[in-house]
C-alpha positions in Angstrom: -20.4 97.3 -74.2 -21.8 94.5 -76.4 -24.9 93.0 -74.9 -24.9 89.2 -74.5 -28.4 88.6 -73.2 -31.8 90.1 -72.6 -32.0 91.6 -69.1 -35.6 92.8 -68.8 -39.0 91.4 -69.7 -42.0 93.7 -70.0 -45.2 91.8 -69.1 -47.9 93.7 -70.9 -51.3 93.7 -69.2 -53.8 96.5 -69.7 -51.1 98.9 -70.8 -50.9 98.0 -74.5 -49.1 101.0 -75.8 -45.7 102.5 -76.4 -46.6 106.2 -75.8 -46.6 107.2 -72.1 -46.0 103.7 -70.9 -44.1 104.0 -67.6 -43.5 100.2 -67.4 -41.8 100.1 -70.8 -39.9 103.3 -70.2 -38.5 102.1 -66.9 -37.5 98.8 -68.5 -35.5 100.6 -71.1 -33.6 102.9 -68.7 -29.8 102.4 -68.6 -30.0 100.8 -72.0 -30.8 97.3 -70.8 -31.8 94.8 -73.4 -35.6 94.4 -73.3 -38.3 92.1 -74.7 -42.1 92.2 -74.3 -44.6 89.5 -73.7 -48.4 89.3 -73.8 -50.6 86.4 -72.8 -54.1 85.8 -74.0 -55.2 84.4 -70.7 -57.6 81.4 -71.4 -59.5 82.2 -68.2 -60.7 85.4 -69.8 -62.7 83.5 -72.4 -64.4 81.0 -70.1 -67.9 81.3 -68.6 -68.5 82.9 -65.2 -70.8 81.8 -62.5 -73.7 83.8 -64.1 -73.4 82.0 -67.4 -71.6 84.8 -69.4 -68.2 84.6 -71.1 -65.9 86.9 -69.2 -64.9 88.3 -72.6 -67.2 88.1 -75.6 -66.4 88.5 -79.3 -66.4 92.3 -79.4 -63.7 92.9 -76.9 -61.8 89.8 -78.1 -61.6 91.2 -81.6 -60.6 94.7 -80.3 -57.9 93.0 -78.2 -56.5 91.0 -81.2 -56.3 94.2 -83.2 -54.6 95.9 -80.3 -51.9 93.3 -79.9 -51.2 93.2 -83.6 -50.7 97.0 -83.5 -48.6 96.8 -80.3 -46.2 94.4 -82.0 -45.8 96.9 -84.9 -45.3 99.9 -82.6 -42.7 98.0 -80.5 -40.9 96.9 -83.6 -40.5 100.6 -84.5 -38.6 100.9 -81.2 -36.5 97.8 -82.0 -38.3 95.7 -79.3 -39.7 92.2 -79.8 -43.1 91.1 -78.5 -43.8 87.5 -77.7 -47.5 86.5 -77.9 -49.0 83.4 -76.3 -52.4 82.0 -76.0 -51.6 80.5 -72.5 -51.7 81.3 -68.8 -49.1 83.8 -67.8 -47.9 81.7 -64.8 -47.1 78.9 -67.2 -45.5 80.8 -70.1 -43.6 83.5 -68.4 -41.4 81.2 -66.2 -40.4 79.3 -69.3 -39.5 82.5 -71.2 -37.6 83.8 -68.2 -35.5 80.7 -67.9 -34.9 80.4 -71.6 -33.7 84.0 -71.9 -32.1 84.2 -68.5 -34.2 87.2 -67.6 -33.1 89.2 -64.6 -36.1 91.5 -64.1 -39.8 91.5 -65.0 -41.5 94.9 -65.4 -45.3 95.1 -65.2 -48.3 97.3 -64.5 -49.4 97.4 -60.9 -52.9 95.9 -60.5 -54.9 95.4 -57.3 -58.1 93.5 -58.1 -58.4 89.8 -57.2 -57.8 88.0 -60.5 -54.9 90.1 -61.6 -53.2 89.9 -58.2 -53.7 86.1 -58.1 -51.9 85.7 -61.4 -49.1 87.9 -60.2 -48.7 86.0 -56.9 -48.5 82.7 -58.7 -45.8 84.0 -61.0 -43.7 85.3 -58.2 -43.9 82.0 -56.5 -42.7 80.3 -59.7 -39.8 82.7 -60.1 -38.4 83.6 -56.6 -35.0 84.7 -58.0 -36.4 87.2 -60.5 -36.6 90.9 -59.6 -40.2 92.1 -59.9 -40.8 95.8 -60.7 -44.4 97.1 -60.8 -45.6 100.6 -61.6 -48.9 102.5 -61.6 -49.5 103.0 -65.2 -53.3 103.6 -65.7 -54.1 106.7 -63.7 -54.3 110.4 -64.3 -53.3 111.3 -60.7 -50.3 109.3 -59.6 -50.9 107.7 -56.1 -47.5 109.2 -54.9 -48.7 112.7 -55.8 -52.3 112.8 -54.3 -52.9 114.8 -51.1 -54.6 112.1 -49.0 -54.0 108.4 -48.1 -55.7 106.0 -50.4 -57.5 104.6 -47.4 -59.0 108.1 -46.9 -60.3 108.3 -50.5 -63.5 110.4 -50.3 -66.8 108.5 -50.6 -68.2 111.3 -52.8 -66.8 112.1 -56.2 -67.1 115.9 -55.9 -65.0 115.9 -52.7 -62.4 113.7 -54.5 -62.3 116.0 -57.5 -62.0 119.2 -55.5 -59.2 117.8 -53.5 -57.1 117.0 -56.6 -57.9 119.0 -59.7 -56.5 122.4 -58.6 -53.8 121.1 -56.2 -52.1 118.0 -57.8 -50.1 118.3 -60.9 -50.4 115.7 -63.7 -47.1 114.1 -64.5 -45.6 114.5 -68.0 -45.9 111.6 -70.4 -43.2 109.0 -70.3 -41.1 108.7 -73.4 -39.2 105.8 -74.9 -36.4 106.2 -77.4 -35.5 103.8 -80.2 -33.5 100.9 -78.6 -30.7 100.8 -81.2 -28.5 98.3 -79.4 -31.4 96.0 -78.3 -31.0 92.2 -78.8 -33.4 90.8 -81.3 -33.9 87.1 -81.6 -36.0 85.0 -84.0 -39.0 84.4 -81.8 -41.9 83.0 -83.9 -45.1 83.6 -81.9 -48.4 84.7 -83.3 -51.5 86.5 -82.2 -54.4 84.0 -81.9 -57.4 84.3 -84.2 -61.0 84.8 -83.0 -61.5 81.1 -83.9 -58.6 80.0 -81.7 -60.2 82.0 -78.8 -63.5 80.1 -79.3 -65.4 82.6 -81.5 -66.7 82.8 -85.0 -65.4 85.6 -87.3 -67.9 88.4 -87.6 -68.3 91.8 -89.3 -69.1 95.0 -87.3 -72.8 96.0 -87.3 -73.4 98.8 -89.9 -75.2 101.0 -87.3 -72.5 100.7 -84.6 -71.6 104.0 -82.9 -68.1 102.5 -82.4 -66.9 101.3 -85.8 -63.2 101.6 -84.8 -60.4 99.1 -84.6 -58.2 98.4 -81.6 -54.6 99.5 -81.1 -52.5 102.5 -80.1 -52.3 103.9 -83.7 -56.1 103.7 -84.1 -56.6 105.4 -80.7 -54.1 108.1 -81.6 -55.9 108.7 -85.0 -59.2 109.0 -83.2 -57.8 111.5 -80.7 -56.2 113.6 -83.4 -59.4 113.6 -85.4 -61.7 114.4 -82.5 -59.5 117.1 -81.2 -57.6 118.7 -84.0 -59.3 117.8 -87.3 -63.0 118.2 -86.4 -62.5 120.1 -83.1 -65.5 118.1 -81.8 -64.0 118.4 -78.4 -65.3 122.0 -78.4 -68.9 120.8 -78.2 -68.3 117.6 -76.1 -70.3 118.8 -73.1 -73.3 119.5 -75.3 -73.2 116.3 -77.3 -71.9 113.7 -74.7 -75.4 112.5 -73.9 -76.1 111.6 -77.5 -77.2 108.1 -78.6 -76.7 107.9 -82.4 -73.5 108.3 -84.4 -69.8 108.3 -84.0 -69.1 111.8 -82.8 -71.5 112.5 -80.0 -68.7 111.5 -77.6 -65.0 111.0 -77.8 -65.2 107.2 -77.8 -61.8 107.0 -76.2 -63.0 104.5 -73.5 -62.1 101.2 -75.3 -58.5 102.3 -75.9 -58.3 103.6 -72.3 -59.7 100.3 -71.0 -57.0 98.1 -72.4 -54.3 100.8 -72.1 -53.6 101.6 -75.7 -54.3 105.2 -74.8 -53.2 106.7 -71.5 -55.3 109.2 -69.5 -52.2 111.4 -69.1 -51.6 111.6 -72.8 -55.2 112.6 -73.4 -54.9 115.2 -70.6 -51.9 116.8 -72.2 -53.5 116.7 -75.6 -56.5 118.6 -74.2 -54.0 121.2 -72.8 -52.3 121.5 -76.2 -55.7 122.0 -77.9 -56.6 124.7 -75.4 -53.3 126.4 -75.9 -53.6 126.3 -79.7 -57.3 126.9 -80.2 -59.7 127.6 -77.3 -60.6 126.6 -73.8 -64.3 126.2 -72.8 -66.6 124.0 -70.7 -66.3 121.1 -73.2 -62.5 120.9 -73.1 -62.7 120.9 -69.3 -65.5 118.3 -69.3 -63.3 115.8 -71.0 -60.8 116.1 -68.2 -63.7 116.0 -65.8 -64.6 112.5 -67.2 -61.0 111.4 -66.8 -61.1 112.3 -63.2 -64.3 110.2 -62.8 -62.4 107.3 -64.3 -59.6 107.8 -61.7 -62.1 108.1 -58.9 -63.5 104.6 -59.5 -59.9 103.2 -59.5 -59.2 104.8 -56.2 -62.5 103.6 -54.8 -61.5 100.0 -55.7 -58.0 100.5 -54.2 -59.6 101.7 -51.0 -62.4 99.1 -50.7 -60.8 96.0 -52.5 -63.1 93.1 -53.1 -66.0 94.9 -51.5 -66.8 96.4 -55.0 -67.8 92.9 -56.1 -70.1 92.1 -53.2 -73.8 92.3 -53.3 -74.0 94.9 -50.5 -71.3 97.1 -52.2 -69.1 99.6 -50.5 -72.0 101.0 -48.5 -72.8 97.5 -47.2 -76.5 98.0 -47.7 -78.9 95.1 -47.7 -81.7 95.3 -50.2 -83.9 92.5 -51.5 -82.4 91.4 -54.8 -84.1 88.9 -57.2 -82.4 86.5 -59.6 -85.4 85.9 -61.7 -84.0 84.3 -64.9 -87.0 85.2 -67.0 -86.6 88.9 -66.1 -82.9 88.8 -66.7 -83.3 87.2 -70.1 -85.9 89.8 -71.2 -83.5 92.6 -70.1 -80.6 91.0 -72.0 -82.6 90.5 -75.2 -84.4 93.8 -75.2 -87.9 92.4 -74.4 -88.8 94.5 -71.3 -91.8 96.9 -71.1 -89.5 99.9 -71.9 -88.7 100.5 -75.5 -85.8 102.8 -74.5 -84.2 100.0 -72.4 -84.8 97.5 -75.2 -83.2 99.7 -77.8 -80.1 100.1 -75.7 -79.8 96.4 -74.9 -80.2 95.4 -78.5 -77.5 97.9 -79.4 -75.2 96.3 -76.8 -75.9 92.8 -78.0 -75.4 93.7 -81.6 -72.3 95.9 -81.3 -70.6 95.6 -77.9 -71.2 99.3 -77.4 -73.7 101.4 -75.5 -73.8 105.2 -74.8 -73.1 106.4 -71.3 -76.7 107.7 -71.1 -77.9 104.2 -72.1 -75.8 102.5 -69.5 -77.1 104.6 -66.7 -80.7 103.9 -67.7 -80.5 100.2 -68.3 -78.5 99.6 -65.1 -81.0 101.6 -63.1 -83.9 99.8 -64.7 -82.2 96.4 -63.9 -81.5 97.2 -60.2 -84.2 99.7 -59.2 -87.2 98.8 -61.3 -86.7 95.0 -61.7 -84.8 94.8 -58.4 -82.4 92.2 -59.9 -79.0 91.3 -58.4 -76.9 94.1 -59.8 -73.8 91.9 -60.0 -75.5 89.9 -62.8 -76.0 93.1 -64.8 -72.4 94.1 -64.1 -71.2 90.6 -65.3 -73.2 90.9 -68.5 -71.6 94.3 -69.2 -68.2 92.9 -68.4 -68.8 90.2 -71.1 -70.2 92.4 -73.8 -68.7 95.9 -73.6 -65.8 96.6 -75.8 -64.6 99.2 -73.3 -65.0 97.1 -70.2 -62.9 98.4 -67.3 -63.2 96.5 -64.0 -63.1 99.6 -61.8 -65.5 101.8 -63.8 -67.9 98.9 -64.5 -68.4 97.8 -61.0 -68.1 101.3 -59.6 -70.9 102.5 -61.9 -73.1 99.5 -61.2 -72.8 100.0 -57.5 -73.5 103.7 -58.0 -76.8 103.3 -59.8 -77.8 100.3 -57.7 -77.7 102.3 -54.4 -74.8 100.4 -52.8 -72.0 102.6 -54.1 -70.8 106.2 -54.1 -74.0 108.1 -55.1 -75.0 110.2 -52.0 -78.5 110.7 -53.4 -79.4 107.1 -54.3 -81.2 108.1 -57.5 -83.5 106.1 -59.7 -83.8 106.9 -63.4 -87.3 107.4 -64.9 -86.5 105.7 -68.2 -89.6 107.1 -69.9 -88.7 110.7 -69.1 -85.1 110.0 -70.1 -86.2 108.7 -73.4 -88.4 111.7 -74.0 -85.5 114.0 -73.1 -82.6 112.3 -74.9 -84.4 110.5 -77.8 -87.2 113.1 -78.3 -88.0 112.1 -81.9 -87.4 108.4 -81.3 -84.5 108.2 -83.8 -82.4 105.9 -81.5 -85.3 103.6 -80.7 -86.3 103.3 -84.4 -82.7 102.5 -85.3 -82.5 99.5 -83.0 -86.1 98.3 -82.8 -86.7 97.9 -86.5 -87.5 94.2 -87.3 -85.6 94.5 -90.6 -82.3 94.7 -88.8 -82.7 91.2 -87.6 
């Protein structure tokens, strides 16, 4: 039957891919005509209560590249993507009315800001059918063997309950939409300037020199797994500080959904089947389980992950000394290891996992500063910012989260262990770089 109108609108959020995108796959079932939309939400580029932009230039640039690539990948499926630099609750109702949309498909979110936007949209469009799907997890909530409200407070318990007993779903596939309706919609991805930033070039010493987008993420995955086989030494190198290949670097693509954790999981299994299986191949899956854990923690505890007392509801004395905070931000503390990591972050939008643990612990445990300020700064700067992992990890190292041992990092000993010859510190503390 000849289609006469577009039925389904896919509202892209942090699921900016075509491979293993459950939302997109569901919208395309039964051969309904479908179109996509993405909104650069202006709220994401404003300053928060701590004085930081919610999204700084590094993640903004990565997102622009991601959306440009998403448009190309969707075009290969014969699906249009509308792009707006506007609030979703303003643009989406207009598009739905203009195109007589029946249903809006979108990724299920549960944190405050995302839920608020969704609620306003539904109020604006009471006659539209809203269909949401979990689209960012390794273990699907319908498959886990406990209620979300009973999510274990210790990661090891969570992992042991799931990894040997709950199957990972296959990736969702989307076929070419040969009969889809295409209309002449002229919308454009905003530039960095239009988002309020100056154009910039990546720092030559960046450990993350990659561009955004599904195709770039897939290229990195294939290179790290099948070309170099670096996955085979991941467990040994993952605490590195200098260079591109000490870790997988998948997190920025995972964060905005241009790679899915399920897709990575099944690629690990394919690698193990074709080449070898060892502690390193397992450890990459182990890290994906950590990522899932913080998402389930946030589902269980809701807004408590953003509160000063954290999920443990512990009361510590926290300072908001602006002088101390600025010294931490600009790499002017008494620790050269902390300073090098903070200068790397400020210069590139990237920091190693080892660095993040140390600078966060130093901020919360040594300086005794309000950990939420540090978390907000990370949110602003990190190219791989993920709300659940960011706030989950900050709570963890600050003693108000899911660390049963409430550890404090000795940053000097950490520097001696992980930067024995001072290569990392020399790289970022040389005056010639600035």
